[in-house]
C-alpha positions in Angstrom: -80.7 -99.2 -93.4 -81.3 -100.1 -89.8 -84.9 -101.2 -89.6 -86.2 -101.4 -86.1 -89.5 -102.4 -84.5 -91.5 -99.4 -83.3 -93.5 -99.6 -80.1 -96.3 -97.6 -78.6 -95.5 -97.4 -74.9 -98.0 -94.8 -73.6 -100.7 -92.4 -74.6 -103.5 -90.2 -73.3 -105.9 -87.5 -74.4 -108.0 -84.7 -73.1 -111.8 -85.2 -72.7 -113.5 -84.8 -76.1 -116.2 -82.2 -75.7 -118.7 -80.7 -78.0 -117.6 -77.4 -79.6 -119.0 -74.4 -77.7 -119.1 -76.2 -74.4 -116.7 -76.7 -71.5 -113.4 -76.7 -73.4 -114.3 -73.7 -75.6 -112.1 -71.4 -73.6 -109.0 -73.4 -74.5 -107.1 -73.0 -77.8 -105.8 -76.0 -79.7 -102.3 -75.3 -78.5 -103.5 -75.3 -74.9 -105.3 -78.6 -75.4 -102.2 -80.1 -77.1 -99.8 -79.0 -74.4 -102.2 -80.4 -71.7 -102.3 -83.8 -73.3 -98.5 -84.0 -73.8 -97.8 -82.7 -70.3 -100.0 -85.4 -68.9 -98.4 -88.0 -71.1 -94.9 -87.1 -70.0 -96.0 -87.2 -66.4 -97.8 -90.5 -66.6 -94.9 -92.1 -68.5 -92.3 -90.6 -66.1 -90.4 -89.5 -69.2 -87.4 -87.3 -69.1 -87.8 -84.5 -71.6 -84.2 -85.0 -72.9 -85.1 -88.5 -74.2 -87.5 -87.1 -76.8 -85.9 -86.8 -80.3 -88.8 -85.3 -82.3 -92.4 -84.2 -82.0 -95.1 -84.5 -84.7 -98.6 -83.1 -84.3 -101.7 -83.0 -86.5 -104.2 -80.1 -86.8 -106.7 -79.5 -89.5 -108.1 -76.0 -88.9 -104.9 -74.2 -87.8 -104.8 -70.7 -86.4 -102.9 -68.2 -88.6 -101.2 -67.1 -85.4 -99.9 -70.5 -84.6 -99.1 -72.3 -87.9 -96.9 -74.9 -86.3 -98.7 -76.4 -83.3 -96.1 -79.1 -82.9 -93.3 -76.6 -82.2 -95.4 -75.0 -79.4 -95.8 -78.5 -77.9 -92.1 -79.1 -78.1 -91.5 -75.8 -76.2 -93.2 -77.1 -73.1 -91.0 -76.5 -69.9 -90.5 -80.3 -69.6 -88.5 -80.3 -72.8 -85.2 -78.8 -74.0 -85.8 -76.2 -76.7 -83.7 -78.2 -79.2 -86.4 -80.8 -80.1 -87.4 -80.5 -83.8 -91.1 -80.4 -84.4 -93.4 -80.5 -87.4 -97.2 -80.1 -87.8 -99.1 -82.2 -90.4 -102.5 -82.1 -92.0 -104.0 -85.2 -93.6 -107.5 -84.0 -92.6 -109.2 -86.3 -90.2 -106.2 -88.7 -90.3 -103.8 -86.0 -89.2 -102.9 -87.6 -85.9 -102.5 -90.9 -87.7 -100.1 -89.3 -90.1 -98.2 -87.8 -87.2 -97.9 -91.3 -85.7 -96.8 -92.7 -89.1 -94.1 -90.0 -89.4 -92.8 -90.9 -86.0 -92.9 -94.6 -87.0 -90.8 -93.9 -90.1 -88.2 -91.9 -88.2 -87.7 -94.6 -85.6 -88.0 -97.6 -88.0 -85.2 -96.0 -90.2 -82.9 -95.4 -87.2 -83.2 -91.5 -87.3 -84.9 -91.3 -83.9 -85.5 -93.4 -80.9 -88.2 -91.6 -79.0 -91.0 -89.6 -80.7 -94.2 -87.9 -79.4 -97.0 -87.8 -81.9 -100.6 -86.7 -81.7 -103.0 -84.1 -82.7 -105.4 -81.3 -81.5 -108.4 -79.3 -82.6 -110.4 -76.6 -81.1 -113.5 -76.2 -83.3 -114.8 -73.7 -80.8 -112.0 -71.4 -81.9 -111.8 -71.6 -85.7 -110.3 -68.6 -87.5 -113.0 -66.2 -88.9 -112.0 -64.5 -92.1 -113.0 -61.2 -93.7 -114.4 -61.0 -97.3 -111.7 -60.4 -99.9 -112.9 -56.8 -100.4 -112.8 -56.1 -96.7 -109.3 -57.6 -96.4 -108.1 -55.4 -99.3 -109.5 -52.3 -97.6 -107.9 -53.2 -94.3 -104.5 -53.5 -96.1 -105.0 -50.2 -97.8 -106.1 -48.6 -94.6 -102.9 -49.7 -92.8 -100.8 -48.3 -95.6 -102.7 -45.0 -95.9 -100.6 -42.1 -94.4 -103.2 -39.4 -94.4 -106.2 -39.2 -92.1 -108.4 -38.1 -95.1 -107.5 -41.2 -97.0 -108.3 -43.5 -94.1 -111.7 -41.7 -93.6 -112.5 -42.3 -97.3 -111.7 -46.0 -96.9 -113.9 -46.3 -93.8 -116.8 -44.5 -95.5 -116.6 -47.0 -98.4 -117.3 -50.0 -96.2 -120.7 -51.5 -96.8 -122.7 -53.8 -94.4 -122.0 -56.8 -96.6 -118.3 -56.3 -96.2 -118.7 -56.9 -92.5 -120.1 -60.4 -92.9 -117.5 -62.9 -91.6 -116.3 -65.9 -93.6 -115.9 -69.1 -91.6 -113.9 -72.1 -93.0 -116.3 -74.6 -94.6 -116.2 -78.3 -93.9 -116.4 -78.9 -97.7 -114.4 -80.2 -100.5 -112.6 -77.3 -102.3 -112.6 -79.5 -105.5 -116.3 -80.2 -105.6 -117.9 -77.8 -103.1 -119.6 -80.8 -101.5 -119.8 -80.9 -97.7 -118.9 -84.0 -95.7 -122.5 -84.5 -94.8 -123.6 -84.2 -98.4 -121.0 -86.8 -99.3 -122.3 -89.1 -96.5 -125.8 -88.7 -97.9 -124.6 -89.7 -101.4 -122.9 -92.8 -100.0 -126.0 -93.8 -98.1 -128.0 -93.7 -101.3 -125.4 -95.4 -103.5 -124.9 -98.3 -101.0 -128.5 -98.6 -99.9 -127.8 -97.7 -96.3 -131.2 -97.0 -94.6 -132.0 -94.4 -92.0 -132.8 -97.2 -89.6 -129.4 -98.9 -90.1 -127.7 -95.6 -89.5 -129.6 -94.8 -86.3 -129.1 -98.4 -85.0 -125.3 -98.0 -85.5 -125.3 -94.6 -83.8 -127.2 -96.0 -80.8 -124.7 -98.8 -80.6 -121.9 -96.2 -80.5 -123.5 -94.3 -77.6 -124.3 -97.4 -75.6 -120.8 -98.9 -75.9 -119.2 -95.6 -75.2 -121.3 -95.2 -72.1 -120.4 -98.7 -70.9 -116.7 -97.9 -71.6 -117.1 -94.7 -69.5 -118.9 -96.4 -66.7 -116.4 -99.2 -66.2 -113.4 -96.8 -66.4 -111.8 -98.0 -69.7 -112.3 -94.8 -71.5 -111.6 -92.7 -68.4 -108.2 -94.3 -68.1 -107.2 -92.6 -71.4 -108.3 -89.1 -70.3 -106.2 -86.4 -68.7 -108.7 -84.3 -66.6 -108.7 -80.6 -67.4 -108.9 -78.2 -64.4 -110.3 -74.7 -64.8 -110.6 -75.0 -68.6 -110.2 -71.6 -70.2 -110.7 -69.9 -66.8 -114.0 -71.8 -66.1 -114.0 -73.2 -62.6 -114.3 -76.9 -62.1 -112.8 -80.1 -63.6 -113.7 -81.8 -66.9 -113.1 -85.6 -66.5 -115.0 -87.2 -69.4 -116.4 -86.8 -72.9 -119.6 -84.9 -72.9 -121.2 -86.0 -76.1 -122.1 -89.6 -75.0 -125.9 -90.0 -74.7 -126.7 -92.9 -72.5 -130.4 -91.9 -72.4 -131.0 -91.7 -76.1 -133.2 -94.2 -78.0 -134.2 -95.1 -81.6 -137.5 -93.4 -81.1 -135.8 -90.1 -80.2 -133.3 -90.4 -83.1 -136.2 -91.1 -85.5 -137.7 -87.7 -84.6 -134.7 -85.7 -85.9 -134.9 -84.3 -89.4 -132.2 -84.9 -92.0 -129.7 -82.1 -92.1 -128.1 -82.3 -95.6 -131.0 -83.4 -97.8 -134.1 -82.4 -96.0 -136.5 -84.0 -98.4 -134.9 -87.4 -99.2 -132.0 -87.6 -96.8 -131.1 -89.9 -93.9 -128.1 -88.3 -92.3 -129.0 -86.5 -89.1 -127.3 -84.9 -86.1 -127.8 -88.2 -84.3 -126.0 -90.5 -86.7 -123.1 -88.1 -87.4 -120.1 -87.2 -85.3 -120.4 -83.8 -83.6 -118.0 -80.8 -83.9 -115.6 -81.4 -81.0 -112.7 -79.9 -79.1 -109.8 -82.1 -77.8 -106.3 -83.4 -78.1 -104.4 -86.7 -78.0 -100.8 -87.7 -77.6 -98.9 -91.0 -78.2 -95.4 -92.0 -77.1 -93.4 -94.0 -79.6 -90.1 -95.7 -79.0 -87.8 -98.1 -80.7 -88.0 -101.5 -79.1 -84.4 -101.1 -77.9 -85.1 -97.7 -76.4 -88.2 -98.9 -74.6 -86.4 -101.8 -73.0 -83.4 -99.7 -72.1 -85.5 -97.0 -70.5 -87.7 -99.5 -68.6 -90.9 -99.3 -70.6 -93.2 -102.2 -71.6 -94.3 -102.0 -75.2 -98.1 -102.0 -75.4 -98.1 -102.8 -79.1 -95.8 -102.6 -82.1 -96.7 -100.8 -85.3 -96.8 -103.6 -87.9 -97.7 -101.6 -91.1 -99.7 -98.7 -92.4 -101.1 -97.6 -95.7 -102.8 -94.6 -97.2 -105.2 -94.5 -100.2 -107.1 -91.9 -102.2 -110.0 -91.8 -104.6 -111.8 -89.2 -106.7 -113.5 -86.8 -104.2 -116.4 -86.6 -106.6 -117.2 -90.2 -106.1 -117.7 -91.7 -102.6 -115.6 -89.2 -100.7 -115.3 -91.2 -97.4 -114.7 -94.6 -98.9 -110.9 -94.3 -98.5 -110.5 -96.9 -95.7 -111.9 -99.6 -97.9 -108.9 -99.1 -100.2 -106.3 -98.4 -97.4 -107.2 -101.4 -95.2 -106.3 -104.2 -97.7 -103.0 -102.5 -98.5 -102.1 -102.3 -94.8 -103.1 -105.9 -94.3 -101.0 -107.0 -97.2 -98.0 -105.1 -95.9 -98.5 -106.7 -92.5 -98.7 -110.1 -94.2 -102.0 -111.0 -92.5 -105.6 -111.4 -93.5 -108.7 -109.7 -92.1 -109.7 -112.9 -90.3 -106.5 -112.6 -88.1 -107.6 -109.3 -86.6 -108.7 -109.5 -83.0 -110.0 -105.9 -82.7 -110.8 -103.1 -85.2 -111.2 -99.4 -84.5 -113.0 -97.7 -87.4 -113.4 -93.9 -87.2 -117.1 -92.9 -87.2 -117.5 -89.7 -89.2 -121.0 -90.7 -90.1 -122.9 -94.0 -89.6 -123.4 -94.0 -93.4 -119.7 -93.8 -94.0 -118.8 -96.7 -91.6 -121.6 -98.9 -93.0 -120.6 -98.1 -96.6 -117.0 -99.1 -95.9 -118.1 -102.3 -94.2 -120.3 -103.2 -97.2 -117.3 -102.7 -99.5 -115.0 -104.7 -97.3 -117.4 -107.6 -97.2 -118.4 -107.4 -101.0 -116.9 -109.8 -103.5 -118.2 -107.6 -106.4 -116.5 -104.6 -104.9 -113.2 -106.5 -104.4 -113.2 -107.7 -108.0 -114.2 -104.3 -109.6 -112.2 -101.9 -107.3 -109.3 -104.0 -106.0 -108.8 -106.6 -108.7 -109.1 -109.3 -106.1 -111.0 -112.5 -106.4 -112.6 -112.5 -102.9 -113.8 -110.0 -100.3 -111.3 -108.3 -98.0 -113.1 -110.0 -95.0 -116.2 -110.3 -92.9 -116.6 -107.8 -90.1 -117.1 -109.3 -86.6 -119.4 -106.9 -84.8 -118.2 -108.2 -81.4 -114.7 -106.8 -82.1 -115.6 -103.6 -84.0 -115.4 -100.3 -82.0 -116.0 -102.1 -78.8 -116.2 -98.9 -76.8 -118.2 -96.9 -79.3 -116.6 -94.4 -81.6 -116.6 -90.8 -82.8 -120.4 -90.5 -83.2 -120.6 -90.8 -79.4 -117.2 -89.8 -78.1 -116.7 -86.9 -80.5 -114.4 -86.0 -83.3 -111.8 -83.2 -82.9 -110.4 -83.5 -86.5 -106.7 -83.4 -85.8 -106.9 -85.5 -82.6 -109.1 -88.5 -83.4 -106.3 -90.6 -84.9 -104.5 -90.6 -81.6 -107.6 -91.4 -79.7 -108.6 -94.4 -81.8 -105.0 -95.7 -81.7 -104.7 -95.6 -77.9 -108.3 -97.0 -77.5 -107.2 -100.0 -79.7 -103.9 -100.5 -78.0 -105.3 -100.5 -74.5 -108.1 -102.9 -75.4 -105.6 -105.2 -77.2 -103.7 -105.4 -73.9 -106.8 -106.1 -71.9 -107.8 -108.9 -74.2 -104.3 -110.1 -75.0 -105.1 -109.7 -78.7 -102.3 -110.2 -81.2 -103.4 -108.1 -84.1 -105.5 -104.9 -84.3 -106.5 -102.4 -87.0 -107.2 -98.7 -87.1 -108.9 -97.1 -90.1 -109.8 -93.4 -90.7 -111.5 -91.7 -93.6 -110.4 -88.2 -94.5 -111.2 -85.2 -96.6 -110.1 -85.2 -100.2 -111.2 -88.9 -100.7 -108.4 -90.2 -98.6 -108.2 -93.2 -96.2 -105.6 -94.3 -93.6 -105.1 -97.8 -92.1 -102.6 -99.1 -89.6 -102.0 -102.6 -88.3 -100.8 -103.1 -84.7 -99.3 -106.2 -83.1 -98.7 -107.3 -79.6 -95.7 -109.5 -78.7 
């Protein structure tokens, strides 16, 4: 098999904006197509060069089940590019990137666009099962009298909509409830969570002010028919404080809880896109590789345990496959679903007991350097469009690796179902 080095050569994203705000008029498809159009423009890429498209989405519209194909049908591309949509929950864009990596690494493709999108302002709203059955029977009824009888049988409770829940189908536990449980198991205090969240906002604000985050963003003009231009993420709070955060009440365990709206990532709209090439294709087409994908790994644990602890299992696997240790990492981007989740994973990574009991290792995975972790904040401040976050954290890491001339970097993402994803990137 022809194993080739796989390079990231470009990437961009839309602004990440809180659901129900300035991007609410755009569908996930519109957001995805905007990010990819800007990527193609910035990279000066000929559409005929693209071999495949992979895109992640978590809450898909029944009307657009394959968002990747809608992306590949942009006017910039020939209509012959195969495309596939993927769902690994919050690591969906990471999985899209991994699929592109596999195709290029194995010699089946040379140029792949991967990414993800989510519009949590436009999630599908469902009917109750009884109402759905009646609507089907209504559509099949041939006589007016039969249709009138069906309409007369509708009760007010049948009209109550059913929205998709951000909960585990296997346990019924929401993400927030899982974060609460992790905080209690691992002894993560409310103050520690608020401190971490404040750090995220301050670093994201600094990254916005100095232009580093803005360089990733494709401005959106007249979003969903609304006049004006959206140029930056709108969830970053430069004016917040620990005192303000302390006033918020816990959301998921109102009596004993510590997870609040301030130390959790918000529901967000947005899209991201990454351009992958074989090293040979990048050089022949005149692109400078920003970084190479060294390795990746996925892991899973019982969702009934610590649901969002997957990265602590995936990270050591990815490091082993890359042939490096934690101490060789110059930068780390760890997705911030909840402050409790990040701090729980860090405790595990740094714990000898956890390494012995869970990994069968004699020493901890490593010691986290706070100077190199999420150096421009993370999802708590920037936002978390489920299907798009993996592309955002990847490009944030790659761009900062270039600025600092860092050799190795790591991305990690927790995901629904007790899953975790990790990827090691290398420059040079």
